[in-house]
Rosetta silent file (secondary structure, phi, psi, omega in degrees, C-alpha in Angstrom):
SEQUENCE: XXXXXXXXXXXXXXXXXXXXXXXXXXXXXXXXXXXXXXXXXXXXXXXXXXXXXXXXXXXXXXXXXXXXXXXXXXXXXXXXXXXXXXXXXXXXXXXXXXXXXXXXXXXXXXXXXXXXXXXXXXXXXXXXXXXXXXXXXXXXXXXXXXXXXXXXXXXXXXXXXXXXXXXXXXXXXXXXXXXXXXXXXXXXXXXXXXXXXXXXXXXXXXXXXXXXXXXXX
SCORE:     score description
SCORE:     0.000 S_00000001
   1 L     0.000  110.524  177.775    2.769   -1.236   10.127 S_00000001
   2 L   -72.887  138.507 -179.722    3.001   -4.987   10.176 S_00000001
   3 E   -97.964  126.408 -176.436   -0.148   -6.835    9.248 S_00000001
   4 E  -118.385  130.446  172.672   -1.212   -9.679   11.578 S_00000001
   5 E   -95.308  117.180 -178.602   -3.892  -12.325   10.960 S_00000001
   6 E  -106.288  120.799  176.064   -5.443  -13.282   14.317 S_00000001
   7 E  -115.666  108.987 -173.999   -7.523  -16.487   14.283 S_00000001
   8 L  -157.422  128.945  178.108   -9.235  -16.858   17.607 S_00000001
   9 L  -102.306    2.193  173.203  -12.803  -17.793   18.498 S_00000001
  10 L   -85.752  106.591 -171.083  -12.760  -16.780   22.092 S_00000001
  11 H   -54.021  -46.483 -179.326  -14.553  -13.437   21.949 S_00000001
  12 H   -62.714  -50.851 -176.743  -13.107  -11.889   25.130 S_00000001
  13 H   -63.452  -43.308 -174.803   -9.498  -12.922   24.369 S_00000001
  14 H   -64.043  -36.959  178.537   -9.691  -11.912   20.675 S_00000001
  15 H   -65.524  -45.478 -178.651  -11.032   -8.374   21.581 S_00000001
  16 H   -59.850  -42.804 -177.204   -8.211   -8.060   24.170 S_00000001
  17 H   -67.652  -42.397 -177.418   -5.515   -9.184   21.671 S_00000001
  18 H   -64.682  -45.243 -179.579   -6.806   -6.823   18.933 S_00000001
  19 H   -59.709  -43.512 -178.605   -6.807   -3.859   21.381 S_00000001
  20 H   -66.276  -52.202 -174.887   -3.236   -4.806   22.599 S_00000001
  21 H   -67.833  -37.556  178.338   -1.761   -5.285   19.101 S_00000001
  22 H   -68.835  -34.276  176.454   -3.320   -2.136   17.592 S_00000001
  23 H   -61.923  -22.144 -178.303   -2.067   -0.155   20.561 S_00000001
  24 L   -94.772    4.085  175.363    1.392   -1.362   19.546 S_00000001
  25 L    99.276    2.428 -178.556    0.967   -0.095   15.962 S_00000001
  26 L   -85.183  149.893  175.691   -0.037   -3.445   14.234 S_00000001
  27 E   -96.893  111.530 -167.596   -2.716   -3.737   11.607 S_00000001
  28 E  -114.114  133.700  172.704   -4.834   -6.673   12.796 S_00000001
  29 E  -112.380  117.715 -178.465   -7.374   -8.766   10.842 S_00000001
  30 E   -99.571  130.663  168.629   -9.518  -10.878   13.195 S_00000001
  31 E  -135.837  160.426 -175.433  -11.372  -14.039   12.057 S_00000001
  32 L  -116.843    0.653 -175.819  -12.804  -16.850   14.216 S_00000001
  33 E  -143.830  162.551 -174.710  -12.891  -19.860   11.942 S_00000001
  34 H   -65.156  -40.200  178.673  -10.766  -21.846    9.548 S_00000001
  35 H   -67.797  -35.297  177.318  -12.598  -21.061    6.332 S_00000001
  36 H   -66.655  -42.089  178.585  -12.574  -17.317    7.223 S_00000001
  37 H   -61.469  -41.481 -179.802   -8.775  -17.551    7.767 S_00000001
  38 H   -59.064  -46.655 -178.243   -8.222  -19.157    4.410 S_00000001
  39 H   -64.856  -34.110  179.766  -10.246  -16.485    2.619 S_00000001
  40 H   -67.514  -34.730 -179.561   -8.381  -13.779    4.428 S_00000001
  41 H   -75.961  -21.902  171.865   -4.942  -15.135    3.270 S_00000001
  42 H   -75.820  -32.415 -176.440   -6.275  -15.141   -0.290 S_00000001
  43 H   -83.711  -25.557 -170.478   -7.430  -11.528   -0.087 S_00000001
  44 L  -148.607  155.288  171.060   -4.393  -10.013    1.713 S_00000001
  45 L   -97.199  136.268 -176.460   -0.767  -10.684    2.576 S_00000001
  46 L  -117.409  151.115  175.824    0.237  -10.782    6.196 S_00000001
  47 L   -88.036  -18.703 -177.057    3.623  -10.464    7.976 S_00000001
  48 E  -156.808  150.502  176.947    2.569  -12.715   10.839 S_00000001
  49 E  -124.853  133.711  171.558   -0.257  -15.155   11.835 S_00000001
  50 E  -113.530  110.810 -171.666   -1.475  -15.888   15.367 S_00000001
  51 E  -118.356  127.461  170.906   -3.507  -19.060   15.280 S_00000001
  52 L   -77.003  155.864 -174.972   -5.678  -20.785   17.901 S_00000001
  53 L   -88.845  -54.373 -176.828   -5.780  -24.588   17.560 S_00000001
  54 L   -88.294   88.325 -178.344   -9.382  -25.355   18.446 S_00000001
  55 L  -126.006  162.080  176.202  -11.372  -23.282   16.023 S_00000001
  56 E   -62.031  159.783 -178.114  -14.556  -23.991   13.891 S_00000001
  57 L    81.370  -60.950  176.377  -14.330  -25.683   10.448 S_00000001
  58 L  -160.930  168.300 -173.773  -11.008  -27.341   11.059 S_00000001
  59 L   -73.371  163.772  174.984   -8.130  -27.121   13.529 S_00000001
  60 H   -67.853  -28.411  177.955   -5.403  -24.521   13.410 S_00000001
  61 H   -61.168  -48.093 -178.092   -2.992  -27.453   12.812 S_00000001
  62 H   -65.340  -39.602  177.538   -4.971  -28.332    9.659 S_00000001
  63 H   -59.090  -52.346 -174.515   -5.191  -24.668    8.658 S_00000001
  64 H   -67.885  -35.322  178.506   -1.465  -24.153    8.808 S_00000001
  65 H   -59.122  -43.838 -178.923   -0.759  -27.441    7.013 S_00000001
  66 H   -65.402  -38.536 -179.554   -2.902  -26.317    4.135 S_00000001
  67 H   -64.117  -42.293 -174.877   -1.276  -22.923    4.025 S_00000001
  68 H   -74.491  -39.659 -179.830    2.292  -24.282    4.034 S_00000001
  69 H   -62.491  -28.180 -179.763    1.341  -26.855    1.345 S_00000001
  70 L   -86.682   -2.008  178.275    0.112  -23.954   -0.816 S_00000001
  71 L    96.167    4.260  177.271    3.378  -22.164   -0.470 S_00000001
  72 L   -73.497  112.383 -175.959    2.358  -19.735    2.217 S_00000001
  73 L  -109.263   16.252 -179.157    5.457  -19.098    4.404 S_00000001
  74 L   -59.248  128.130 -178.264    4.114  -16.350    6.640 S_00000001
  75 L   -55.401  142.856 -173.569    5.580  -16.722   10.133 S_00000001
  76 E  -133.498  135.705  169.750    3.142  -18.306   12.585 S_00000001
  77 E  -116.466  130.608  176.284    2.645  -18.494   16.316 S_00000001
  78 E   -90.958  135.859  169.854    0.140  -20.946   17.784 S_00000001
  79 E  -113.754  116.941 -171.786   -1.757  -19.736   20.816 S_00000001
  80 E  -154.289  158.532  177.048   -3.375  -22.629   22.463 S_00000001
  81 L   -89.147  -11.853  178.139   -4.368  -24.269   25.785 S_00000001
  82 L   -68.089  124.260 -173.635   -2.999  -27.603   24.580 S_00000001
  83 L  -127.079   19.288 -177.693    0.162  -28.178   26.572 S_00000001
  84 L   -93.401  156.151 -172.819    1.022  -31.817   25.884 S_00000001
  85 H   -62.729  -33.530 -179.701    4.196  -32.804   24.068 S_00000001
  86 H   -63.938  -46.882  176.138    2.231  -34.422   21.182 S_00000001
  87 H   -63.313  -41.480  177.777    0.417  -31.174   20.393 S_00000001
  88 H   -57.934  -45.265 -179.039    3.656  -29.182   20.686 S_00000001
  89 H   -66.797  -40.115 -177.046    5.317  -31.562   18.211 S_00000001
  90 H   -64.022  -39.727 -179.462    2.301  -31.478   15.889 S_00000001
  91 H   -60.861  -41.416  178.957    2.460  -27.662   15.800 S_00000001
  92 H   -77.502  -24.692 -179.895    6.071  -27.514   14.683 S_00000001
  93 H   -63.604  -44.450 -171.436    5.553  -30.472   12.350 S_00000001
  94 L   -85.833   -0.491  172.286    2.958  -28.589   10.253 S_00000001
  95 L   119.255    9.622  179.417    5.166  -25.453   10.063 S_00000001
  96 L   -66.163  148.600  179.274    4.753  -23.280   13.147 S_00000001
  97 L   -95.323  -26.107 -179.069    7.516  -20.890   14.033 S_00000001
  98 E  -155.464  165.929 -169.993    6.567  -20.554   17.726 S_00000001
  99 E  -147.252  120.931 -175.818    4.121  -21.960   20.235 S_00000001
 100 E  -127.683  126.614 -175.412    2.688  -20.087   23.230 S_00000001
 101 E   -85.480  138.958  174.997    0.519  -21.826   25.796 S_00000001
 102 L   -86.577  144.062   -5.258   -2.597  -20.160   27.229 S_00000001
 103 L   -79.260  145.279 -175.695   -2.852  -18.370   29.492 S_00000001
 104 L  -123.188  161.234 -179.215    0.150  -16.365   28.404 S_00000001
 105 L   -83.869  130.022 -176.316    1.772  -13.064   29.363 S_00000001
 106 H   -61.769  -40.327  177.057    0.920  -10.336   26.876 S_00000001
 107 H   -56.578  -41.649 -179.962    4.470   -8.827   27.173 S_00000001
 108 H   -66.830  -38.801  176.138    5.904  -12.175   26.245 S_00000001
 109 H   -56.026  -51.042 -178.130    3.563  -12.351   23.213 S_00000001
 110 H   -61.483  -36.637  177.381    4.824   -8.989   22.011 S_00000001
 111 H   -62.740  -45.759 -176.636    8.460  -10.046   22.420 S_00000001
 112 H   -69.667  -37.547  173.852    7.901  -13.146   20.379 S_00000001
 113 H   -60.659  -46.956  178.398    6.068  -11.227   17.629 S_00000001
 114 H   -60.480  -37.738  177.944    8.930   -8.735   17.304 S_00000001
 115 H   -62.033  -44.274  175.730   11.405  -11.551   17.102 S_00000001
 116 H   -68.320  -36.993  176.291    9.576  -13.222   14.237 S_00000001
 117 H   -64.967  -38.733  176.593    9.122  -10.023   12.386 S_00000001
 118 H   -60.892  -42.472 -177.563   12.806   -9.243   12.618 S_00000001
 119 H   -64.935  -42.056 -175.150   13.543  -12.765   11.310 S_00000001
 120 H   -69.328  -21.402  173.987   11.075  -12.332    8.362 S_00000001
 121 L   -84.872    6.223 -175.053   12.873   -9.161    7.324 S_00000001
 122 L    48.932   48.552  178.084   16.137  -11.193    7.219 S_00000001
 123 L  -125.854  155.582 -175.321   17.733   -8.859    9.618 S_00000001
 124 L   -97.200   -6.463  175.538   19.777   -9.510   12.717 S_00000001
 125 L  -145.345 -171.326 -177.887   18.345   -6.578   14.579 S_00000001
 126 L   -86.806    1.598 -174.371   15.333   -4.229   14.528 S_00000001
 127 E  -125.370  143.588  173.167   17.115   -1.683   12.294 S_00000001
 128 E  -122.657  125.233  175.628   18.173   -1.281    8.733 S_00000001
 129 E   -87.052  117.579  179.874   20.744    1.418    7.891 S_00000001
 130 E  -120.500  105.395  179.950   19.840    2.958    4.563 S_00000001
 131 L    53.493 -122.220  179.481   22.349    5.646    3.442 S_00000001
 132 L   -92.681    2.280 -175.218   21.900    8.396    6.020 S_00000001
 133 E  -101.496  155.946  173.665   18.507    7.033    7.113 S_00000001
 134 E  -129.111  118.826 -178.337   17.578    4.500    9.825 S_00000001
 135 E  -101.893  129.290  173.735   14.553    2.285    9.326 S_00000001
 136 E   -96.488  115.752 -173.661   13.000    0.496   12.416 S_00000001
 137 L   -62.077  -58.027 -173.543   11.417   -2.752   11.298 S_00000001
 138 L   -67.603  -26.067  178.383    8.853   -3.520   13.990 S_00000001
 139 L   -95.229  -12.847 -178.374    7.556    0.061   14.229 S_00000001
 140 L    55.857   54.384 -175.971    7.841    0.788   10.537 S_00000001
 141 E  -124.976  150.355  179.812    9.423    4.151   11.224 S_00000001
 142 E  -122.532  132.725 -177.004   12.175    6.133    9.346 S_00000001
 143 E  -123.118  145.771  173.722   14.620    8.426   11.020 S_00000001
 144 E  -129.261  111.913 -174.149   17.122   10.995    9.784 S_00000001
 145 L    50.509   55.367  173.828   19.745   12.085   12.380 S_00000001
 146 L    64.132    9.280  179.393   17.608   10.695   15.134 S_00000001
 147 E  -107.315  129.470 -179.694   14.554   12.759   13.935 S_00000001
 148 E   -70.940  130.161  177.816   11.455   10.833   13.016 S_00000001
 149 E   -89.113  119.407 -176.015   10.225   11.422    9.422 S_00000001
 150 L   -83.434  129.162  174.608    6.418   11.792    9.525 S_00000001
 151 L  -125.061  153.861  168.262    4.306    9.818    7.011 S_00000001
 152 L   -71.483  161.769  176.088    0.634    9.256    6.497 S_00000001
 153 H   -55.654  -35.516  177.297   -0.669    5.751    7.136 S_00000001
 154 H   -68.908  -41.751  178.089   -0.797    5.062    3.350 S_00000001
 155 H   -61.815  -33.105  176.741    2.749    6.247    2.890 S_00000001
 156 H   -69.140  -36.191  177.237    3.801    3.935    5.728 S_00000001
 157 H   -60.596  -41.081  176.261    2.284    0.982    4.029 S_00000001
 158 H   -66.517  -40.736 -179.211    4.379    1.761    0.916 S_00000001
 159 H   -58.917  -48.732  178.893    7.416    2.323    3.154 S_00000001
 160 H   -57.772  -44.250 -175.281    7.078   -1.184    4.648 S_00000001
 161 H   -63.899  -39.098  177.898    6.606   -2.760    1.211 S_00000001
 162 H   -68.769  -46.231 -175.985    9.839   -1.171   -0.070 S_00000001
 163 H   -70.882  -22.907  174.621   11.975   -2.036    2.890 S_00000001
 164 H   -73.930  -21.791 -172.665   10.863   -5.711    2.756 S_00000001
 165 L  -134.993   51.841  178.403   12.007   -5.864   -0.885 S_00000001
 166 L   -57.468  137.073 -179.264   15.053   -3.578   -1.151 S_00000001
 167 L    64.950   15.368  173.150   16.669   -3.697   -4.671 S_00000001
 168 L  -118.887  146.918 -179.272   13.644   -5.515   -6.063 S_00000001
 169 E   -76.317  127.267  174.991   11.137   -4.210   -8.563 S_00000001
 170 E  -110.736  124.909 -179.181    7.668   -3.911   -7.145 S_00000001
 171 E   -69.163  158.612  176.498    4.915   -3.587   -9.682 S_00000001
 172 H   -58.885  -39.154 -178.132    2.350   -0.818   -9.723 S_00000001
 173 H   -62.213  -39.438  179.582   -0.350   -3.409   -9.215 S_00000001
 174 H   -67.077  -38.626  178.386    1.332   -4.687   -6.062 S_00000001
 175 H   -70.971  -38.814  173.790    1.716   -1.278   -4.667 S_00000001
 176 H   -57.657  -38.590  176.275   -1.816   -0.281   -5.571 S_00000001
 177 H   -61.349  -32.125  177.513   -2.938   -3.374   -3.675 S_00000001
 178 H   -64.203  -20.461 -174.372   -1.327   -1.979   -0.603 S_00000001
 179 H  -104.914   -4.224 -169.473   -3.705    0.988   -0.845 S_00000001
 180 H   -63.818  -33.445 -170.233   -6.975   -0.752   -1.897 S_00000001
 181 H   -67.920  -13.799  177.513   -8.290   -1.047    1.588 S_00000001
 182 H  -123.315   22.408  171.838   -8.781    2.690    1.865 S_00000001
 183 L    58.466   36.733  179.118   -9.869    3.264   -1.744 S_00000001
 184 L  -122.370   63.687 -169.968   -6.734    5.228   -2.753 S_00000001
 185 L  -114.190   17.386  174.359   -5.619    3.052   -5.635 S_00000001
 186 L   -71.913  147.826  173.533   -5.199    5.511   -8.500 S_00000001
 187 H   -60.896  -29.396  178.361   -1.826    5.738  -10.282 S_00000001
 188 H   -63.079  -43.002  178.794   -1.978    9.443   -9.766 S_00000001
 189 H   -64.636  -40.086 -179.271   -2.108    9.062   -6.034 S_00000001
 190 H   -64.650  -35.697  178.063    0.713    6.529   -6.188 S_00000001
 191 H   -63.008  -39.919 -179.977    2.965    9.060   -8.003 S_00000001
 192 H   -63.785  -43.993 -179.796    2.263   11.577   -5.254 S_00000001
 193 H   -61.576  -38.520  179.976    3.260    9.074   -2.561 S_00000001
 194 H   -65.609  -37.354  178.144    6.457    8.281   -4.484 S_00000001
 195 H   -60.754  -45.767 -179.352    7.386   11.963   -4.532 S_00000001
 196 H   -61.636  -45.350 -175.838    6.922   12.176   -0.742 S_00000001
 197 H   -68.144  -38.079  177.007    9.016    9.038   -0.107 S_00000001
 198 H   -68.519  -33.137  177.982   11.790   10.300   -2.367 S_00000001
 199 H   -64.162  -25.918 -176.112   11.889   13.652   -0.556 S_00000001
 200 L   -78.541   -9.525  179.966   12.657   11.792    2.648 S_00000001
 201 L   116.810   -1.257  179.356   15.877   10.535    1.120 S_00000001
 202 L   -77.998  132.106  174.256   14.793    7.188   -0.384 S_00000001
 203 L   -89.540   87.687 -179.000   16.282    6.406   -3.770 S_00000001
 204 E  -101.919  112.788  179.743   13.157    4.981   -5.557 S_00000001
 205 E   -83.388  143.457  171.898   13.678    4.258   -9.205 S_00000001
 206 E   -91.607  123.245  178.616   10.796    4.297  -11.677 S_00000001
 207 E   -97.801   98.882 -167.985   10.889    1.054  -13.758 S_00000001
 208 L   -57.215  127.605 -178.446    9.054    2.237  -16.859 S_00000001
 209 L    78.546   -1.810 -173.191    5.872    0.348  -17.588 S_00000001
 210 L  -124.321  -63.256 -178.061    6.429   -1.923  -14.660 S_00000001
 211 E   171.800 -136.961 -176.327    6.647   -0.285  -11.263 S_00000001
 212 E  -134.400  160.705  176.871    9.207    1.016   -8.765 S_00000001
 213 E  -142.702  129.913  172.090   12.412   -0.097   -7.006 S_00000001
 214 E   -89.404  119.462 -172.080   14.033    1.054   -3.813 S_00000001
 215 L  -100.852  132.391  173.266   17.743    1.026   -4.526 S_00000001
 216 L  -129.482  119.651  178.987   20.467    0.510   -1.893 S_00000001
 217 L   -69.508    0.000    0.000   24.101    0.267   -2.959 S_00000001
């Protein structure tokens, strides 16, 4: 489940977008002002940001500029009614990955989101072949012989974390952070989830005293 930060102060549009994105399986955090957006990026990591330009506190351009200067490289799409060349140029200058003019087609937005998420996973397609398993990036689903392997929402959060960092050690603290929002952050619970993920066919090594690593030859 990819996590999206939506920064939009138009109440009707923001509610519509949240409903649309959640219906597609995305985990959406909605804020309406620049300072709230900054705070959200400090508290949580996102796979994608959707930013309006004209928002309270400071503009979306200024927000993205600050984030990029702080080292935040989360893919970003500007959603804005500004359609002049100067604004378009400004958006890409501060680090935008895409720019969609309002009013926009919702299906087009979904296509652009999926394209950026695939790019952020450093994959050329929506799929990662892992031994005898197939992982679908945008839907965060794992298949074995065309059969979907069922996971709980918490297990899916860990699944996404591992596939984004194959062959990298992920600390226990990082993995527990993935579960904090639902108050399931004990190491005991984490071990139970690791057992379930391993049973699905994932080769997850325990790095003693540090964390875990999804290994792929």
